[in-house]
N, C-alpha and C positions, 0 to 999 in steps of 0.2 A: 039761105042762113049764110052768116058771116063766118068765115073761117080765121082761126086765130094765125096771126102771123107766127111763122117758125124759123129758127136759125137755120142757116145753110147748114149741110151736113159737116162741113170742115170747123164750123164753131161749136158743136155739139159740146165737146169738152170744157167750154168755157161760158160762164154765165153772161147777162147783159152787165152792162156797167152798173145799172140801177140795183143789181144784188150782189155784184162784186166788191163794189166799195163798202156798203155796211158789213158784209160779211167779213172780209179783210180787216175792217177798222175795229169790229169787234174782237176778232181773233188777236189783235194788236193790244186790245184793252183800252181803247181810245173812245173819247165821245166825238161829237161832230166838232165841238169847239177845239178840243185837243187836236184832232187832226187838222183843222183850218190854222191852228197856232203853230204847228209842226210844219206844214207847208210853207207859211210865211217865212218860218226860220230857215228852212233848207234851201228855199228858192231865193231868198233875200229879197222877196217883193210880197208886202202887206196887203195886197189886194184882194185876197182870199178871205172870205169869212164862213162863219157857222152857217150863215143862211144859204151859202152859195154850195155848201157841201150837202145841205138839206136838199137843194135844187136837183144836183147830180144823183142823190140817192132816190129822190121821187120822179125822175126822167123828166123833170121840167127843162132841164139844160143837160147837154154832154160835153164833158171838159174836152177841152182842145189839146193840141199835141203839146203844147206848153205845159199844161197842167197835168198831163198824163204821165208825163217822164217824172215829175216830182211825186204823183201818187204812187207810181211803181216804186219808187225809193221809200217812201213813207210807210207803204203798206207792206213791202216786202214781197211783192208780187212781179213776176217777170214783166217787163215792159211789152213784150208782144201780147201778153193775154191781157193787159190793160188795153192796149190797141184793137185787139180783137173785140173785147168785152164793148168798146165803144161803138166798133162797127156794128156789132149785133144790135145794140140800141137804136143806131141810126137805121139800119134796115127795118126793125121792128116798127118804128115810128114811122117811115116812108109807107110800109104796109098798110099800116093803120088808116094813114092819111087817104090811101087809094082805096080802102074798103068803104071810108065814109066821106065822099066827096062833099065840099062845101057848097 
């Protein structure tokens, strides 16, 4: 029987980035497109799209350090919490890969 990957104890108070982004986005009253537009505005970099925000929320991609800093500002979430949430997503992804070898 496969065990579900669990976050490390020090991360229990922070959700995975896949839960943090949509939760914080909705609390700010933003759609995925509005978040992408806000990220483009505050970063002065127009390379993030609604589709990329969707990939982050679905766990298809994990935002890198560059975007995590702007996500923190746009969503009014402490930078350390966003970094921890990304770490949790990465650990969960690795745990899943180990549970299901190719």
